[in-house]
FIMARFI-254137 format. One record per atom (N, C-alpha, C): residue number from 0; atom name; residue in one letter; x, y, z. Coordinates in steps of 0.001 Angstrom, whole numbers, m for minus. Layout:
BEGIN
FISE  num  atomo  residuo       px       py       pz
FISE  NUM     CA        A        X        Y        Z
...
//
This chain:
BEGIN
FISE  num  atomo  residuo       px       py       pz
FISE    0      N        M    57518   147331    72580
FISE    0     CA        M    56478   146341    72609
FISE    0      C        M    57027   145076    73282
FISE    1      N        R    56280   144561    74189
FISE    1     CA        R    56690   143372    74915
FISE    1      C        R    56238   142122    74194
FISE    2      N        R    57116   141177    74085
FISE    2     CA        R    56793   139932    73394
FISE    2      C        R    56311   138915    74418
FISE    3      N        T    55216   138289    74166
FISE    3     CA        T    54710   137239    75052
FISE    3      C        T    55014   135889    74427
FISE    4      N        M    55191   134915    75271
FISE    4     CA        M    55506   133573    74780
FISE    4      C        M    54225   132855    74414
FISE    5      N        S    54265   132180    73295
FISE    5     CA        S    53102   131404    72886
FISE    5      C        S    53128   130050    73597
FISE    6      N        A    52046   129326    73497
FISE    6     CA        A    51925   128029    74156
FISE    6      C        A    52977   127027    73688
FISE    7      N        P    53296   126909    72362
FISE    7     CA        P    54325   125954    71948
FISE    7      C        P    55704   126298    72514
FISE    8      N        E    56028   127585    72624
FISE    8     CA        E    57323   127969    73171
FISE    8      C        E    57416   127580    74640
FISE    9      N        L    56342   127773    75366
FISE    9     CA        L    56349   127399    76777
FISE    9      C        L    56540   125896    76936
FISE   10      N        S    55853   125125    76143
FISE   10     CA        S    55985   123675    76287
FISE   10      C        S    57371   123206    75883
FISE   11      N        D    57974   123821    74859
FISE   11     CA        D    59343   123451    74481
FISE   11      C        D    60322   123771    75602
FISE   12      N        Q    60130   124917    76230
FISE   12     CA        Q    60995   125299    77336
FISE   12      C        Q    60808   124340    78512
FISE   13      N        A    59579   123958    78779
FISE   13     CA        A    59305   123020    79869
FISE   13      C        A    59932   121662    79590
FISE   14      N        V    59888   121224    78349
FISE   14     CA        V    60487   119943    77974
FISE   14      C        V    61992   120003    78160
FISE   15      N        R    62609   121097    77728
FISE   15     CA        R    64062   121229    77898
FISE   15      C        R    64442   121240    79367
FISE   16      N        T    63669   121921    80187
FISE   16     CA        T    63946   121973    81618
FISE   16      C        T    63779   120584    82236
FISE   17      N        A    62763   119874    81812
FISE   17     CA        A    62526   118532    82355
FISE   17      C        A    63621   117562    81944
FISE   18      N        T    64141   117698    80733
FISE   18     CA        T    65210   116789    80311
FISE   18      C        T    66546   117169    80931
FISE   19      N        D    66730   118430    81318
FISE   19     CA        D    67959   118843    81990
FISE   19      C        D    67960   118480    83468
FISE   20      N        A    66799   118218    84044
FISE   20     CA        A    66692   117947    85477
FISE   20      C        A    67566   116785    85948
FISE   21      N        P    67630   115640    85246
FISE   21     CA        P    68508   114561    85725
FISE   21      C        P    69972   114973    85789
FISE   22      N        W    70416   115818    84866
FISE   22     CA        W    71818   116245    84874
FISE   22      C        W    72101   117162    86043
FISE   23      N        V    71116   117947    86417
FISE   23     CA        V    71270   118818    87579
FISE   23      C        V    71399   117962    88841
FISE   24      N        V    70589   116937    88942
FISE   24     CA        V    70643   116036    90096
FISE   24      C        V    71989   115323    90146
FISE   25      N        V    72462   114853    89007
FISE   25     CA        V    73767   114179    88955
FISE   25      C        V    74865   115136    89378
FISE   26      N        S    74786   116363    88935
FISE   26     CA        S    75782   117363    89308
FISE   26      C        S    75757   117636    90811
FISE   27      N        L    74567   117751    91378
FISE   27     CA        L    74456   117987    92817
FISE   27      C        L    74984   116809    93627
FISE   28      N        V    74676   115603    93191
FISE   28     CA        V    75151   114409    93895
FISE   28      C        V    76668   114310    93807
FISE   29      N        T    77226   114622    92656
FISE   29     CA        T    78674   114591    92487
FISE   29      C        T    79347   115611    93398
FISE   30      N        T    78791   116798    93464
FISE   30     CA        T    79333   117830    94342
FISE   30      C        T    79227   117407    95797
FISE   31      N        L    78093   116850    96188
FISE   31     CA        L    77909   116361    97547
FISE   31      C        L    78935   115289    97868
FISE   32      N        F    79164   114381    96943
FISE   32     CA        F    80131   113312    97139
FISE   32      C        F    81530   113872    97358
FISE   33      N        Q    81915   114850    96543
FISE   33     CA        Q    83268   115393    96634
FISE   33      C        Q    83497   116161    97912
FISE   34      N        Y    82523   116926    98357
FISE   34     CA        Y    82743   117815    99483
FISE   34      C        Y    82320   117256   100831
FISE   35      N        V    81511   116221   100852
FISE   35     CA        V    81041   115679   102124
FISE   35      C        V    81495   114235   102323
FISE   36      N        L    81221   113390   101365
FISE   36     CA        L    81474   111975   101564
FISE   36      C        L    82957   111609   101523
FISE   37      N        L    83741   112258   100690
FISE   37     CA        L    85162   111921   100638
FISE   37      C        L    85884   112236   101953
FISE   38      N        P    85644   113392   102592
FISE   38     CA        P    86271   113615   103902
FISE   38      C        P    85779   112642   104975
FISE   39      N        V    84505   112279   104921
FISE   39     CA        V    83986   111295   105878
FISE   39      C        V    84667   109949   105654
FISE   40      N        R    84831   109566   104397
FISE   40     CA        R    85496   108302   104076
FISE   40      C        R    86958   108324   104528
FISE   41      N        A    87635   109441   104339
FISE   41     CA        A    89035   109559   104755
FISE   41      C        A    89159   109465   106273
FISE   42      N        A    88307   110194   106985
FISE   42     CA        A    88349   110151   108451
FISE   42      C        A    88029   108754   108965
FISE   43      N        S    87068   108090   108346
FISE   43     CA        S    86709   106726   108764
FISE   43      C        S    87848   105752   108509
FISE   44      N        F    88503   105899   107371
FISE   44     CA        F    89630   105019   107060
FISE   44      C        F    90724   105141   108116
FISE   45      N        W    91093   106381   108431
FISE   45     CA        W    92184   106573   109390
FISE   45      C        W    91762   106205   110805
FISE   46      N        L    90509   106419   111156
FISE   46     CA        L    90019   105986   112464
FISE   46      C        L    90072   104466   112571
FISE   47      N        A    89651   103780   111518
FISE   47     CA        A    89692   102317   111518
FISE   47      C        A    91120   101798   111552
FISE   48      N        T    92053   102564   111019
FISE   48     CA        T    93455   102155   111015
FISE   48      C        T    94112   102369   112371
FISE   49      N        I    93821   103487   113007
FISE   49     CA        I    94516   103866   114250
FISE   49      C        I    93837   103298   115500
FISE   50      N        L    92534   103155   115495
FISE   50     CA        L    91792   102726   116680
FISE   50      C        L    92260   101400   117277
FISE   51      N        P    92621   100400   116497
FISE   51     CA        P    93064    99136   117108
FISE   51      C        P    94326    99268   117971
FISE   52      N        F    95109   100325   117783
FISE   52     CA        F    96287   100502   118624
FISE   52      C        F    95930   100810   120077
FISE   53      N        S    94688   101187   120337
FISE   53     CA        S    94261   101433   121714
FISE   53      C        S    93818   100154   122417
FISE   54      N        Y    93626    99084   121696
FISE   54     CA        Y    93130    97850   122309
FISE   54      C        Y    94134    97215   123269
FISE   55      N        L    95384    97121   122875
FISE   55     CA        L    96390    96462   123710
FISE   55      C        L    96572    97162   125052
FISE   56      N        P    96738    98487   125101
FISE   56     CA        P    96825    99134   126415
FISE   56      C        P    95566    98936   127255
FISE   57      N        M    94416    98922   126612
FISE   57     CA        M    93170    98715   127360
FISE   57      C        M    93114    97303   127938
FISE   58      N        L    93564    96338   127167
FISE   58     CA        L    93609    94962   127672
FISE   58      C        L    94651    94819   128779
FISE   59      N        A    95806    95449   128635
FISE   59     CA        A    96887    95332   129607
FISE   59      C        A    96543    95997   130937
FISE   60      N        T    95798    97079   130906
FISE   60     CA        T    95479    97786   132150
FISE   60      C        T    94190    97310   132796
FISE   61      N        G    93449    96468   132155
FISE   61     CA        G    92229    95934   132746
FISE   61      C        G    90989    96784   132528
FISE   62      N        V    91086    97770   131694
FISE   62     CA        V    89928    98634   131422
FISE   62      C        V    88810    97833   130764
FISE   63      N        V    89173    96860   129976
FISE   63     CA        V    88170    96043   129281
FISE   63      C        V    87306    95281   130282
FISE   64      N        G    87944    94777   131339
FISE   64     CA        G    87184    94055   132354
FISE   64      C        G    86272    94952   133170
FISE   65      N        E    86708    96193   133378
FISE   65     CA        E    85903    97127   134162
FISE   65      C        E    84751    97726   133354
FISE   66      N        H    84960    97922   132070
FISE   66     CA        H    83961    98553   131194
FISE   66      C        H    83775    97738   129914
FISE   67      N        P    83186    96554   130027
FISE   67     CA        P    83052    95718   128831
FISE   67      C        P    82129    96323   127764
FISE   68      N        L    81073    97017   128186
FISE   68     CA        L    80186    97631   127187
FISE   68      C        L    80889    98773   126456
FISE   69      N        G    81729    99490   127145
FISE   69     CA        G    82506   100539   126494
FISE   69      C        G    83456    99964   125466
FISE   70      N        F    84073    98837   125811
FISE   70     CA        F    84979    98188   124864
FISE   70      C        F    84214    97655   123656
FISE   71      N        L    83038    97092   123892
FISE   71     CA        L    82216    96618   122772
FISE   71      C        L    81755    97787   121895
FISE   72      N        G    81467    98920   122517
FISE   72     CA        G    81128   100115   121751
FISE   72      C        G    82296   100572   120891
FISE   73      N        L    83499   100500   121456
FISE   73     CA        L    84699   100864   120708
FISE   73      C        L    84912    99917   119527
FISE   74      N        L    84683    98642   119740
FISE   74     CA        L    84773    97674   118640
FISE   74      C        L    83716    97959   117566
FISE   75      N        S    82533    98347   118000
FISE   75     CA        S    81466    98674   117045
FISE   75      C        S    81823    99907   116217
FISE   76      N        V    82364   100927   116880
FISE   76     CA        V    82789   102133   116159
FISE   76      C        V    83868   101767   115150
FISE   77      N        N    84773   100883   115548
FISE   77     CA        N    85823   100450   114637
FISE   77      C        N    85224    99716   113431
FISE   78      N        G    84244    98873   113660
FISE   78     CA        G    83595    98161   112555
FISE   78      C        G    82897    99102   111595
FISE   79      N        V    82193   100096   112128
FISE   79     CA        V    81513   101075   111278
FISE   79      C        V    82548   101883   110499
FISE   80      N        A    83654   102245   111146
FISE   80     CA        A    84709   102996   110468
FISE   80      C        A    85328   102169   109342
FISE   81      N        F    85490   100863   109569
FISE   81     CA        F    86001    99999   108497
FISE   81      C        F    85070   100011   107289
FISE   82      N        V    83784    99935   107533
FISE   82     CA        V    82823    99903   106430
FISE   82      C        V    82792   101246   105690
FISE   83      N        L    82742   102348   106439
FISE   83     CA        L    82658   103663   105800
FISE   83      C        L    83945   104057   105085
FISE   84      N        G    85083   103630   105610
FISE   84     CA        G    86353   104018   105008
FISE   84      C        G    86898   103023   104015
FISE   85      N        Q    86086   102071   103648
FISE   85     CA        Q    86528   100952   102804
FISE   85      C        Q    87117   101382   101460
FISE   86      N        G    86526   102346   100772
FISE   86     CA        G    86985   102690    99428
FISE   86      C        G    87923   103872    99363
FISE   87      N        Y    88456   104319   100497
FISE   87     CA        Y    89309   105511   100505
FISE   87      C        Y    90594   105260    99744
FISE   88      N        K    90914   106142    98812
FISE   88     CA        K    92129   106101    97990
FISE   88      C        K    92276   104827    97172
FISE   89      N        R    91146   104205    96863
FISE   89     CA        R    91174   103021    95997
FISE   89      C        R    91352   103495    94563
FISE   90      N        P    92266   102891    93813
FISE   90     CA        P    92437   103310    92407
FISE   90      C        P    91153   103083    91608
FISE   91      N        A    90858   104030    90740
FISE   91     CA        A    89607   103954    89973
FISE   91      C        A    89645   102925    88883
//
């Protein structure tokens, strides 16, 4: 004999599912943070650290004068990398 669920059982199950939903979202966001955002933050940190070493050779060879918009783009990328990599390996 198959047991069917009564209306109160269905509503209790729906309530439990609805109250568990925020925890599922928190779990998904935490997983997303660990697997996507942390590598992006690490790459941005190191890009922001290493990129300024290219400025001096560019200034010395005159590339900045020939391609000023390219140099400004490089500075912009460096600024974005500084912002994105800001919290990398910061103690909790």
